Backbone bond lengths (Angstrom), bond angles and torsions (degrees), N, CA, C in turn:
res aa  C-N    CA-C-N  psi(-1)  N-CA   C-N-CA  omega(-1)  CA-C   N-CA-C  phi
1 M - - - 1.445 - - 1.523 110.75 -
2 F 1.335 115.89 -39.50 1.458 120.67 179.84 1.523 110.64 -61.32
3 W 1.326 117.83 -44.96 1.451 121.81 -178.87 1.519 111.48 -64.78
4 F 1.302 117.32 -36.50 1.465 121.09 178.36 1.528 110.43 -63.39
5 L 1.322 117.98 -46.44 1.470 121.68 178.88 1.526 111.22 -64.91
6 L 1.328 117.12 -39.27 1.456 120.15 179.25 1.527 111.07 -64.57
7 I 1.322 117.24 -44.25 1.471 120.84 178.54 1.531 110.40 -65.62
8 A 1.321 118.36 -40.44 1.466 121.81 178.26 1.521 110.25 -62.96
9 L 1.320 117.23 -40.50 1.462 121.23 178.59 1.522 110.87 -64.38
10 V 1.314 117.35 -42.74 1.464 121.07 178.82 1.524 110.10 -63.74
11 V 1.317 117.63 -41.89 1.457 120.91 179.19 1.533 110.64 -63.67
12 V 1.310 118.52 -43.25 1.471 122.04 179.82 1.523 110.29 -64.68
13 V 1.334 117.71 -44.69 1.466 120.59 179.50 1.524 110.11 -63.34
14 A 1.317 118.22 -41.23 1.459 121.45 179.10 1.529 110.94 -64.93
15 A 1.306 117.73 -41.26 1.466 121.15 179.76 1.522 111.19 -65.17
16 V 1.312 116.58 -42.45 1.471 120.15 179.00 1.518 110.19 -66.32
17 T 1.320 117.49 -41.40 1.460 120.90 179.04 1.516 111.20 -62.21
18 L 1.307 117.38 -44.08 1.458 120.49 177.96 1.521 112.06 -64.67
19 A 1.317 116.78 -39.71 1.470 120.19 -179.65 1.521 110.97 -65.83
20 V 1.318 117.28 -40.07 1.464 120.40 -177.82 1.524 110.76 -76.15
21 A 1.313 117.75 -44.23 1.461 121.45 -173.60 1.519 113.05 -76.75
22 G 1.295 118.81 -43.69 1.455 118.33 -172.17 1.499 115.13 -128.62
23 G 1.276 118.51 5.87 1.454 119.51 -174.65 1.512 113.31 -92.27
24 G 1.298 115.64 158.12 1.461 121.35 171.21 1.507 113.30 84.67
25 G 1.281 119.00 -64.68 1.458 122.30 -176.64 1.520 111.14 59.93
26 G 1.287 118.35 125.50 1.455 122.30 179.34 1.516 113.69 80.95
27 G 1.317 117.71 1.51 1.451 120.11 -179.03 1.515 113.23 -92.50
28 T 1.316 116.65 6.71 1.461 118.75 -178.89 1.519 110.06 -90.08
29 L 1.291 114.76 155.70 1.463 120.68 178.35 1.524 109.93 -79.85
30 P 1.331 117.94 148.66 1.456 119.17 176.82 1.527 110.24 -69.80
31 E 1.317 114.92 158.19 1.454 119.84 178.53 1.529 109.57 -64.74
32 A 1.309 115.35 141.57 1.461 120.44 178.47 1.524 109.11 -73.62
33 G 1.317 115.37 141.38 1.454 120.29 178.11 1.520 110.76 -72.06
34 P 1.300 116.91 167.53 1.468 119.57 -179.69 1.524 111.47 -67.70
35 D 1.313 115.52 152.12 1.457 121.16 -179.56 1.521 112.69 -68.02
36 A 1.300 117.80 -19.89 1.463 121.32 -176.44 1.522 112.13 -69.43
37 A 1.332 118.74 -7.18 1.463 121.37 -177.92 1.525 112.48 -75.01
38 F 1.328 118.74 -7.93 1.461 121.23 -178.03 1.522 109.90 -68.49
39 R 1.333 114.98 125.34 1.462 121.12 175.04 1.523 107.39 -120.46
40 P 1.329 117.92 117.27 1.465 118.92 178.64 1.526 110.93 -67.91
41 F 1.314 115.68 167.51 1.464 120.66 179.20 1.527 110.06 -64.68
42 P 1.327 117.51 147.54 1.473 119.85 178.05 1.524 110.32 -67.55
43 A 1.306 116.26 133.31 1.464 120.93 -176.79 1.520 112.20 -85.08
44 Q 1.334 118.11 -22.33 1.462 121.09 -172.08 1.521 114.66 -86.14
45 R 1.338 118.41 -2.79 1.462 119.99 -179.34 1.521 109.69 -149.04
46 P 1.330 117.24 160.47 1.470 119.65 176.39 1.523 110.90 -64.93
47 L 1.300 115.08 156.40 1.459 120.34 -179.35 1.520 110.72 -72.73
48 A 1.302 115.14 146.56 1.459 122.05 174.97 1.522 108.23 -116.34
49 R 1.320 115.81 166.46 1.465 119.96 179.81 1.526 110.89 -58.61
50 A 1.324 116.96 -37.60 1.465 120.78 -179.75 1.527 111.45 -62.98
51 D 1.335 117.14 -33.49 1.467 120.47 177.40 1.522 111.01 -63.15
52 V 1.320 116.07 -43.24 1.467 120.29 -179.15 1.530 110.08 -69.87
53 E 1.342 117.25 -39.93 1.456 120.18 179.68 1.524 111.93 -66.74
54 A 1.345 117.42 -31.17 1.464 121.32 -179.26 1.527 112.44 -84.17
55 L 1.314 117.45 -5.66 1.459 120.76 -177.15 1.526 110.80 -66.58
56 R 1.302 116.49 124.80 1.454 123.38 173.84 1.521 106.56 -129.81
57 L 1.305 116.12 109.52 1.456 120.78 -176.62 1.522 110.15 -75.45
58 P 1.335 117.47 141.54 1.457 120.20 -178.37 1.527 111.63 -72.05
59 V 1.314 114.86 142.82 1.451 121.00 -178.00 1.522 109.54 -96.74
60 A 1.317 115.62 138.04 1.457 121.67 176.63 1.524 108.10 -113.52
61 L 1.314 116.07 -173.26 1.453 121.30 -176.85 1.523 112.16 -57.70
62 R 1.312 118.14 -41.96 1.464 121.55 -176.51 1.523 111.37 -117.22
63 G 1.306 118.07 45.72 1.466 120.58 178.02 1.517 110.75 117.75
64 Y 1.317 116.28 -144.15 1.461 121.04 -179.05 1.516 110.02 -88.43
65 R 1.319 115.33 154.34 1.461 120.00 176.37 1.517 108.00 -71.70
66 M 1.311 114.75 118.18 1.462 120.03 -170.85 1.523 112.44 -64.73
67 D 1.321 119.00 -40.93 1.461 119.48 -176.11 1.530 111.71 -65.55
68 E 1.326 118.19 -42.98 1.462 120.48 -179.96 1.527 111.60 -72.82
69 T 1.325 116.43 -35.16 1.462 120.29 176.56 1.523 110.25 -65.89
70 D 1.328 116.81 -44.35 1.463 120.66 178.12 1.521 111.45 -62.78
71 D 1.336 117.61 -40.40 1.469 120.48 178.27 1.527 110.92 -61.72
72 A 1.330 116.52 -44.15 1.468 119.70 -179.41 1.522 110.89 -65.05
73 L 1.328 117.35 -43.33 1.467 120.10 179.92 1.527 111.47 -68.63
74 D 1.332 117.84 -36.53 1.464 120.35 176.29 1.528 110.99 -62.98
75 R 1.323 116.48 -42.98 1.468 120.42 179.37 1.525 110.40 -63.57
76 L 1.330 116.93 -44.52 1.468 120.10 177.92 1.519 110.92 -61.33
77 G 1.325 116.96 -44.11 1.460 120.67 -179.84 1.517 112.30 -62.87
78 A 1.330 116.75 -42.04 1.467 120.62 -179.93 1.529 111.01 -65.15
79 E 1.328 116.69 -43.48 1.470 118.84 -179.94 1.525 111.90 -68.35
80 L 1.323 117.54 -36.62 1.468 119.53 176.85 1.527 110.63 -65.96
81 A 1.322 117.63 -40.23 1.465 120.72 178.00 1.528 110.52 -64.30
82 E 1.337 116.61 -40.09 1.464 120.70 178.37 1.535 110.80 -64.38
83 R 1.317 116.92 -42.12 1.466 120.70 178.92 1.523 111.14 -67.99
84 D 1.326 117.44 -38.43 1.468 120.13 177.14 1.520 110.79 -62.10
85 A 1.337 116.39 -42.19 1.465 120.17 178.78 1.527 110.66 -63.92
86 R 1.318 116.99 -41.58 1.469 121.11 179.45 1.529 110.73 -65.50
87 I 1.328 116.81 -41.13 1.465 120.40 177.71 1.520 110.63 -62.55
88 A 1.336 117.29 -43.33 1.464 120.79 178.64 1.526 110.75 -62.98
89 E 1.327 116.61 -39.69 1.466 121.10 178.41 1.528 110.92 -63.55
90 L 1.325 116.79 -45.08 1.467 120.67 179.84 1.529 111.77 -67.40
91 E 1.331 117.55 -37.89 1.464 120.05 177.48 1.527 110.84 -65.55
92 A 1.336 117.33 -37.94 1.465 120.19 177.71 1.530 110.35 -66.13
93 A 1.330 117.34 -41.38 1.465 120.64 178.60 1.530 110.39 -64.71
94 L 1.331 117.21 -39.81 1.456 121.01 178.51 1.528 110.66 -65.31
95 A 1.315 117.18 -42.38 1.465 120.09 179.02 1.534 110.31 -62.98
96 G 1.335 116.79 -39.44 1.471 119.99 177.38 1.515 111.71 -64.80
97 A 1.322 117.58 -41.64 1.462 121.22 179.65 1.525 110.59 -66.75
98 Q 1.324 117.21 -38.96 1.463 120.20 178.21 1.524 110.73 -66.59
99 A 1.320 117.26 -40.24 1.466 120.08 178.16 1.524 110.67 -64.31
100 A 1.329 117.46 -39.91 1.461 120.79 178.63 1.532 110.85 -65.69
101 A 1.326 116.93 -39.24 1.467 119.98 179.16 1.528 110.57 -66.49
102 I 1.301 117.70 -40.30 1.465 121.34 177.87 1.528 109.94 -64.07
103 E 1.313 116.09 -41.36 1.476 120.19 179.27 1.527 110.35 -64.44
104 R 1.345 118.10 -41.38 1.464 120.80 177.74 1.522 111.23 -62.97
105 E 1.346 116.98 -41.20 1.460 120.65 179.00 1.525 110.63 -65.46
106 R 1.320 116.69 -37.25 1.457 120.58 -179.88 1.529 110.81 -67.88
107 R 1.327 117.33 -36.56 1.470 120.74 -178.62 1.525 112.18 -80.63
108 A 1.307 118.16 -27.25 1.466 121.27 -174.82 1.532 112.34 -59.30
109 P 1.330 122.01 -47.85 1.465 119.93 179.18 1.529 112.43 -63.18
110 S 1.314 117.87 -34.89 1.458 118.75 -179.26 1.529 109.93 -71.81
111 D 1.326 119.60 -31.59 1.466 122.17 176.73 1.532 109.95 -67.73
112 E 1.334 118.65 -38.12 1.453 121.65 178.54 1.526 111.27 -66.30
113 E 1.331 116.63 -37.89 1.467 120.74 -179.97 1.512 110.37 -66.51
114 E 1.333 118.14 -36.00 1.464 121.58 178.84 1.517 110.70 -68.62
115 G 1.326 118.55 -35.31 1.461 123.06 179.61 1.508 112.16 -69.42
116 R 1.337 120.61 -27.91 1.439 124.62 179.82 1.507 112.65 -77.46
117 S 1.291 118.31 -25.23 1.464 120.24 -175.40 1.483 114.37 -72.38
């Protein structure tokens, strides 16, 4: 029984060694690029879609660098909130203009009827 377990152990170790050392081919991850490739968002202009698509957060020992990741997400959040506020402002102005146009159209026929009398 001892010899059977010893031979089975040797076979398992050999199979694992072969699988790790020479098996698969092409299953490895590419080398990580240097950390210096991180470019923060441009401060002098609003963000564009290309800025977000080009964003590559720097990698640290245990994941992404938290301070730079937080800065990028804070900037994105602030700009999205600013755009949402601007959209709401423009929609309110449009609704007011549409209401005024409807009111003018409603009054126009009654003004013509008064002029005919």
